[in-house]
C-alpha positions as CSV (number, residue, x, y, z in Angstrom):
1,M,114.4,84.6,22.9
2,H,113.2,82.8,20.1
3,A,114.9,80.2,17.8
4,R,114.4,81.5,14.2
5,G,112.7,78.8,11.8
6,G,110.0,78.0,14.3
7,A,108.3,78.4,17.2
8,G,110.9,78.9,20.1
9,P,110.4,77.4,23.7
10,K,108.9,78.9,26.6
11,Q,110.6,80.1,29.4
12,R,110.1,77.7,32.8
13,T,108.4,79.7,35.7
14,D,110.9,77.8,37.9
15,Y,113.7,78.5,36.5
16,G,116.4,80.3,38.8
17,R,115.9,77.9,41.9
18,G,117.9,75.0,40.7
19,I,121.3,73.7,39.7
20,F,122.9,72.3,36.4
21,R,124.8,69.3,37.5
22,R,127.3,67.7,35.1
23,R,129.7,64.8,35.8
24,I,132.5,63.2,33.8
25,E,134.4,60.0,35.1
26,L,137.4,59.0,33.1
27,R,138.7,55.3,34.0
28,G,141.9,54.1,32.3
29,G,144.2,50.7,32.4
30,D,145.3,48.3,30.4
31,R,145.2,49.9,27.5
32,R,141.8,51.0,27.3
33,V,139.9,54.5,29.0
34,E,135.7,53.9,29.9
35,A,134.5,57.7,30.0
36,D,131.4,58.7,31.1
37,L,129.3,61.9,31.3
38,E,125.8,62.9,32.5
39,D,123.8,66.0,33.1
40,D,120.6,67.5,32.7
41,F,120.3,66.6,28.9
42,H,122.7,64.0,28.2
43,R,123.8,60.4,29.5
44,F,126.6,59.5,27.2
45,G,129.8,57.3,27.3
46,V,132.6,56.0,25.2
47,R,135.1,53.3,25.4
48,L,138.6,53.4,23.5
49,E,141.5,51.1,23.3
50,H,144.8,52.2,22.0
51,D,148.0,50.4,22.0
52,G,150.0,53.3,23.5
53,R,150.4,55.3,20.9
54,Q,147.1,55.4,18.9
55,V,143.3,54.7,19.2
56,V,142.7,51.0,17.5
57,R,139.0,50.7,18.7
58,I,136.4,53.6,20.3
59,A,132.6,52.8,20.3
60,G,129.9,55.5,21.9
61,A,127.1,55.3,23.9
62,A,123.9,57.1,23.8
63,G,121.5,56.5,27.0
64,R,119.9,59.5,27.0
65,H,119.8,62.5,24.9
66,P,117.9,65.0,23.8
67,W,116.9,64.5,20.2
68,S,115.9,61.5,18.2
69,T,119.1,61.8,15.8
70,C,121.5,61.9,18.1
71,P,122.4,58.5,18.3
72,G,123.1,58.7,14.6
73,A,126.5,60.3,15.9
74,L,127.6,57.1,17.5
75,A,129.1,55.5,13.7
76,P,131.0,59.0,12.8
77,L,132.9,58.7,15.9
78,E,135.0,55.5,14.5
79,R,136.4,58.3,12.5
80,L,139.1,58.5,15.2
81,V,140.7,55.4,14.8
82,G,144.2,55.4,14.1
83,M,144.5,59.1,15.5
84,P,147.6,59.4,17.4
85,L,147.2,59.9,21.6
86,A,147.4,64.0,22.1
87,A,147.7,65.5,25.2
88,A,145.2,68.1,24.8
89,A,141.6,67.2,24.4
90,S,140.9,69.2,21.3
91,A,143.2,67.0,19.0
92,V,139.9,65.4,18.1
93,R,138.8,68.1,16.4
94,R,141.5,68.1,13.7
95,R,141.1,64.4,13.2
96,T,137.3,64.8,12.0
97,D,134.9,67.3,11.3
98,P,132.7,68.2,14.8
99,R,130.1,69.3,12.6
100,A,129.4,65.8,11.9
101,Q,129.9,64.8,14.8
102,C,127.6,65.2,18.7
103,T,129.1,67.7,20.3
104,H,129.4,66.1,23.8
105,L,130.2,62.8,22.8
106,L,133.3,64.3,20.2
107,D,134.0,66.3,23.8
108,L,133.8,62.8,25.7
109,A,136.3,61.3,22.7
110,G,138.8,63.8,23.2
111,L,139.2,63.5,27.0
112,A,139.5,59.6,26.7
113,V,142.3,60.1,24.1
114,A,144.2,62.8,26.5
115,H,143.7,60.6,29.6
116,A,145.0,57.8,27.5
117,A,147.7,59.9,26.5
118,A,148.7,60.8,30.1
119,G,148.2,57.3,31.3
120,R,145.9,58.1,34.4
121,G,143.9,55.6,36.1
122,L,140.8,57.5,37.0
123,R,139.7,61.5,37.0
124,D,136.7,62.7,38.0
125,Y,135.3,66.2,37.5
126,E,131.6,67.3,38.8
127,V,130.3,70.9,37.9
128,E,127.7,72.6,40.0
129,I,126.5,76.1,38.2
130,P,123.4,77.3,40.0
131,D,120.6,79.1,37.9
132,R,121.6,82.6,36.6
133,V,119.4,85.3,38.6
134,E,119.8,89.0,36.9
135,G,122.5,87.4,34.3
136,R,124.7,86.3,37.2
137,S,126.1,82.9,38.7
138,H,128.9,81.1,39.9
139,A,130.1,78.2,38.3
140,R,132.3,75.7,40.2
141,L,134.5,72.3,39.0
142,S,135.9,69.9,41.6
143,R,138.3,67.3,40.2
144,D,138.7,64.1,41.6
145,G,136.7,65.3,44.7
146,E,138.9,68.4,45.5
147,A,137.6,71.9,44.4
148,F,139.2,73.6,41.6
149,L,138.0,76.1,39.8
150,D,135.3,78.6,40.2
151,F,133.9,81.1,37.9
152,E,132.2,84.0,38.4
153,I,129.9,84.8,35.3
154,E,127.7,87.5,34.1
155,R,126.0,87.3,30.9
156,G,128.3,85.9,28.6
157,A,131.6,86.6,30.4
158,I,133.7,85.2,33.2
159,V,134.4,88.0,35.4
160,S,136.7,86.4,37.9
161,P,139.7,85.1,38.8
162,E,142.4,85.9,37.0
163,P,143.4,84.6,34.4
164,F,140.3,83.7,33.4
165,A,138.3,87.4,33.1
166,G,137.7,88.8,30.2
167,Q,137.4,85.5,28.7
168,P,133.5,84.4,27.6
169,S,131.8,81.6,29.1
170,F,130.7,79.8,26.4
171,G,132.3,79.5,23.1
172,G,134.4,82.5,21.8
173,G,137.7,80.5,21.1
174,F,137.8,79.6,24.9
175,G,139.6,76.7,24.5
176,R,142.3,77.8,21.6
177,W,143.3,80.5,24.4
178,A,143.1,78.0,27.5
179,E,145.5,75.5,25.3
180,A,147.6,78.1,24.2
181,T,147.9,80.2,27.9
182,L,147.6,77.0,30.6
183,E,149.3,74.2,31.6
184,P,147.8,71.2,30.0
185,E,146.1,69.8,33.4
186,L,144.4,73.6,34.0
187,A,143.6,73.9,30.4
188,E,141.6,70.8,30.8
189,A,139.5,71.5,33.3
190,A,138.8,75.1,32.8
191,I,137.7,73.5,29.2
192,V,135.6,71.6,31.1
193,L,134.0,74.1,33.2
194,Q,133.0,76.8,30.6
195,R,131.9,74.1,27.8
196,A,129.5,73.7,30.7
197,C,128.9,77.4,31.3
198,G,127.0,76.6,27.6
199,I,125.3,73.8,28.1
200,S,123.5,75.0,31.4
201,M,121.7,77.5,29.8
202,G,119.1,75.1,28.3
203,R,117.8,74.8,32.0
204,L,116.1,78.1,31.3
205,W,113.6,76.7,28.2
206,D,111.1,74.0,28.7
207,M,112.3,72.1,26.0
208,D,109.8,69.9,25.4
209,Q,107.5,72.2,24.0
210,V,109.8,72.4,20.9
211,P,108.7,69.4,18.8
212,G,112.4,69.4,16.6
213,A,115.3,70.6,16.1
214,K,114.7,72.7,13.0
215,A,113.5,75.0,15.1
216,F,117.2,75.9,16.0
217,G,118.4,75.5,12.6
218,A,119.0,79.0,11.5
219,M,120.9,79.5,15.3
220,T,123.0,76.8,15.6
221,G,124.5,76.7,11.8
222,G,124.7,73.2,11.6
223,A,126.9,72.7,14.2
224,C,126.8,69.1,15.0
225,H,125.3,65.9,13.8
226,T,121.8,66.4,14.4
227,F,121.5,69.9,13.1
228,G,123.3,69.3,10.0
229,A,121.7,69.5,6.4
230,G,119.3,66.4,6.0
231,V,119.5,64.6,9.7
232,V,117.7,68.3,11.5
233,E,114.6,67.8,9.2
234,G,114.1,64.5,11.1
235,A,115.5,65.2,14.4
236,H,112.7,65.2,17.4
237,R,112.3,65.8,20.4
238,V,112.7,62.7,22.8
239,V,110.1,64.0,25.4
240,G,110.9,63.6,29.2
241,S,114.5,63.1,28.5
242,M,115.6,65.8,30.6
243,R,116.4,65.4,34.5
244,D,116.8,67.2,37.5
245,F,120.0,66.9,39.7
246,T,119.6,70.2,41.8
247,A,119.0,68.1,45.2
248,A,120.6,65.1,44.0
249,P,124.1,65.3,43.0
250,E,124.9,61.4,43.8
251,R,122.8,60.2,41.5
252,L,124.7,61.7,38.4
253,L,126.3,58.2,36.8
254,A,124.5,56.3,39.2
255,G,122.9,52.9,37.7
256,E,122.8,51.9,34.3
257,P,122.9,54.4,30.8
258,G,119.7,55.1,30.2
259,G,117.6,53.3,33.2
260,E,117.5,56.4,35.7
261,E,114.6,57.3,37.5
262,R,113.1,60.5,36.3
263,A,113.7,63.7,39.2
């Protein structure tokens, strides 16, 4: 597989022996939500303030990111100010054009909005997805320290358990299906896990060999801020920004954003 419009990445020789990990922590209280996300490729944060009905202030932080242009998506996040609190994290995608946003910051902001609407104190999601072997893997999610979801995935599909069997393991309208089919908290967790399934595929490639995001422009279709016209042309790879938490899940969200030691 190679990206159109430029030299594609080379496959990593050590792929198949590691684990993609992602952790999301949401802390609510005093009309405020602090949300943090870290995985192999990203370390982002969102700070949201609300009045019990709507968002009154929001700010993002990009501590570690794959492309030089990612921090440019911090300002567009402010378009969420004034939106009503909503039980579904996807509500943020109806408030603002996702293509003008960082996908991961927007997802995190959506979780923060839903967390505020639910009035929760602490929520912690931890995801682990072993590298695919012959296209297969098990994607597992723990919620607040307890095992909660386990998807068996093969190629681009979830093959078990029900009711997830037959749904795509990335993209494909999964979020709309989950919110229409499942109770809200299960839908949220399932969307978090399915989204991570898609991101985990990035471990396959030696991304530092790709000088810029333009190599993926035709493939992504301007799906986010960095890949938008007028931005993608100047989006350079932040070499060395990837981490490997295979053997060290405790390092996720440890220390200050951007200050982690390399794996």
